[in-house]
Every structure is written in structure tokens, then in C-alpha cells.
N, C-alpha and C positions, 0 to 999 in steps of 0.2 A: 417560450415558444416566441418567438421570435416575430416581429412585428412591422411593417413597410412605415416609412416619413412618410411626410406631405409633399417632401420633394419629389420623392420617387413614386409620389399614388398618380395617375390620371384619376379626377374626379370632377364630371364636368353635370354641372346645371342645364333644365334646360329650359329655356322661360320662351314664350310665345305670344305672338298677333291676337292683338285686341277680340276678344270670342263677343258678336252680339246677337240678340235673339227678340226679335218682335213679338209681344205680349197682351191677348184681349181682356178684359175685367170678363168675368164669367158669372152668370147667375144661378146655372143646371149642378145641382149636387145630387149624392147620393146613387142610387141606383140607376137614374138619369144620364147620368154621364154618360154612360157606354154608346148612348148617338154621338156625344163628341168623337169620341175616340172612333167611331166607324168614317168622320167625317174627315177622318185626318189629324184631328185637333192630340195635344193632350193634358189633359186635367191638373193643375198645378195651385199651388200658391206661392205669395210671397210677403214674409215676413220678417221681423227680427227690428235692429238698431232702430229708437223711433219713426215705426213705419206698421202704422197699424194691418192687422191682417189680412190680405186682399187675395181671393179666391180669383185663378187667370186661366186662357191657355193659350198653346203654343201649338206652335204647326210642329209634329212630330217627325215629321224629317230634319227640319230645323235643329229640335232639341237632338237628335241622335249625335247632331253632326257638331253641335255645342260638345256633347257629355265627351264626343273622340276627342277634342281637343280639349277641354279642360279637367275632364273625370270630378271629382269631389275636392278637390284643391284649389283651383284658380282661379280669378276670375272671371268675372259673366257679366255683360251689359246687358239687363235687359229693357227694351221699350215699352214702355208702359202709359199711353195720353201721352207721347210725347216727350217723356221724359226718358234720360237714361239709367236708372238707378244698375251699382252696384252689389252684386250679389256672389254668393256661393252657392254650388250647385250640392243643400248639405244633406240628402237624403232621396233616394229615390225606389219608387217600387215597380216590381216586376211579374209577369204572367208566368204563375210557379211549373206552366207549359209549355206556352210558344216563347219565354223569356224575353219579351216584347215589355216599350216600358208601357205601365197605367197609369203613373201618377208622380210628380217632383216638386220637392221642396228648394224652394230658393228662399237661401239668404243671406236680408240687405246689411251689409254694412258699413261702417263708416270708414272711410279714406284715412282716417287721424287717427286711429285704434289699432294696435296687432291685435292677431285671433292666433289661434294654433290650429293646426289644419295635419293629416298626415300624407304625404306628400312619399308618391311608389320609386322604390330603387328600380332601378334597368342594369344589371349585370352586362356589358359590352367586354368582345377580346375572348381572348383563350385562354386559358391556363398556363403555365410549360409545366409545370409541374402535372398536368393533366394527362395534356401529349404527349409526354417525356416520359413519364412516370408508372400511369395510366394510374393517376389521383382517384378519388371521390370529393368531386364538390360537393360541399355542403353549405349552403344558402339559411344564413341563421336568423337571417332581417329580409324581410322583401320591402318593409316599408318603414318610414319613421318621423315621429312627430315633433312639425318645426313651430315657432312662433315667430311672425314676420307680418306688417304692415301686409291689407288684402293686396294691393297691387305686387308687391313682390316677390312675394309666395310663387317657387317654382312650378311649373309644372311636372318634373320630373326632376329626379339625380342621377346620373348615369356612372357607374361605380366599372373601373377599368380593369379586367381582374386579367389581364396579362402582363401587372405586375406579381402574380404569384408564383415563382418560381421554386421552392421548393417548399417540402411538410410545416417547415418551422414557419414562413411566414403565413400572416392573416390581415385584415383589413379590423384594426376597430372605428366605433362611433368616432371617438377622436379624429380619426385621422381623415376625413371629411373636410374638405373643406370646400365650405359655403358661400355665397356670392353675400356681400355686404346689407346686413342687418336683416338676414335671417339666423334666426338661433335652433340650434338643435335642442329637446327638453325630454333627450334622453342619456339614457346612464353614459358616461364616455368610454367607458371601459368596454360594454357592452360589445361580442366579434361580430362584424355585417356576413363575413366569409372568410373559407379557409379551406386548404384542400387538406383529406384526409390521408393516410395510408391507406393501399388495401387491403384488404383482409383473404387471408386465403381459406380454402375451403378446411382444414384443420383446424384455424383458429374459429371460423362460424362456428364447426361443431360443437368446440366447447363452448360457443356463449350460450349454444342450446341444451345442451346437457345439464340434466336437475341435477341440484348440489345434493349429495349423500343430508346434511343437516336440511334440503328443505324436504328430504321423502318423512324422513326423521318426523317431523314437523306433522307433517301431514296426518302420521298414524297416530301424533299424541291425537290432534283434532278429531279424528275417526272415535277415538277412545271416550276423548270427553264427551260426545254426543251421545255413543252408547250408554255411558253410565248415568247422562243425564234419561238419558228412558228408560234407566230403570236395571238398567245389565250390568255385572256385576264386573269387575277391572280385573284383571288379569292379575298375579303378583308381579311386583315389581313396579306396574304401572304406577309412580307418585304423585304424579300429574293430575293423572285421571282423579285419583283417586283423592287427592286433593281439590281438584273441582268436585267430586261430588259432595264431599263433608262440608263445601264451606255453604 
């Protein structure tokens, strides 16, 4: 199957402006944190590189805006006690019913040390093989793990699928052209996206049909079970008889 070269592939990395959020130290813990949330604050904790774990609280609306911009792969500056701390939103907890944020982890990073993060792939454009030949777009990967200095991590990577003009075209990990200082930590030959030929109803029926061999295997299993329960297998059922004698 053919693949696209970097020269024919449009892949863009999206960097954002500096994202900042103000935090206050928090003394309330446990069940009492419900009161904090009712006042419009989100309980959080800051920990990480050369930094003692510190419970904090941030304005919920401010956090929602920061998370929308940075996600869990881009740098955020948390202002605590007048100092800007470079962090990555390492993890979040949500209410299982409302899906609202109920807690966040901020991981403090060292701007001179590389870290790894999962960066989302954003597919843009329209594949001619889908539009013109009714092909099926198959997205094999939706995010990739990269390594870079915290300030160099892209927020997202855009992949232009308009380069997929035929069923032989595909985009691989190694086809991605990333910014300087960003290294992919995935298998280079792994397929990101391709277009599959449309399947007919007849082909679908064939795939769904149970092979005769499969039916025979079911019969053997059934007779083996009967043998285990003490029933005598019929003559010629060698596999079931062998199971019973073992």
C-alpha cells in the first residue's frame, strides 16, 4: 500500500498563547471540599519537580477556560503567592453524573528538562477518496506520545486528510513533520489514518457467516461437555472420547 511523503503532506502543530491561572492555598480537605465547590472554586493540588505537594483552590470558571486551551499536554502558569509556577494539568476528576470538574492535579515541571505527553491529533480537510469514491475513513490513532521541553509541547497536531486521494494512500507516524525539539515516542511505521474501500452487502454477509469449521468446533465442544458430565459419546467422536479418557 502506498503512503504519502512529507512534501505532499500538510501537518500542522498548534501552539497557544501563555495560559495563566491564579491559585490560593487550601486548608480544607476531605468532605468539607464540597463547600469550596459551592462557592465556585475547584479543589486542586500542586506537586512535582522540586516542589512540596501543596493543596490549592482555583476559580472553577478560570480552570475550565485554561483546560479548554491547554488540555493535559500544554504548559499552564499557576500563580501562587505571587510566583508563576510552570505546570501541566496532569489529571482531572469529574462528577460521573454532571461531568463537571471536581478536582485537578497540577504537575510542576522544570523548563530545562524534557517531559512526555499525549498530544491530540486533529483531522482537517476532506479526503477525495471518501468524497469521490465513497471510501470509509479509518482513524487508527487519535493521539500520539511526544517528548519535548514543556514550553515546546504543541497543544494539538493537525493532519490534513485531503492528501488521501486513493485507497492506496495512508499517513504514517513517520510522515508527521513536527516542530523543532519535539520527538515522537511511537512506532514510526504505525498507520495514523487511511481510506478503506466501501464494502458491499454481499461481502458483509460473507464476513458475518459462520464458517463450517466453526460449527464443527462447536459440536466438538458440546460433546466434550457431555462426556465430562458422564454421557457416553457417540461412535466416531474421537476427540470427545479422548477428552473423556484423559
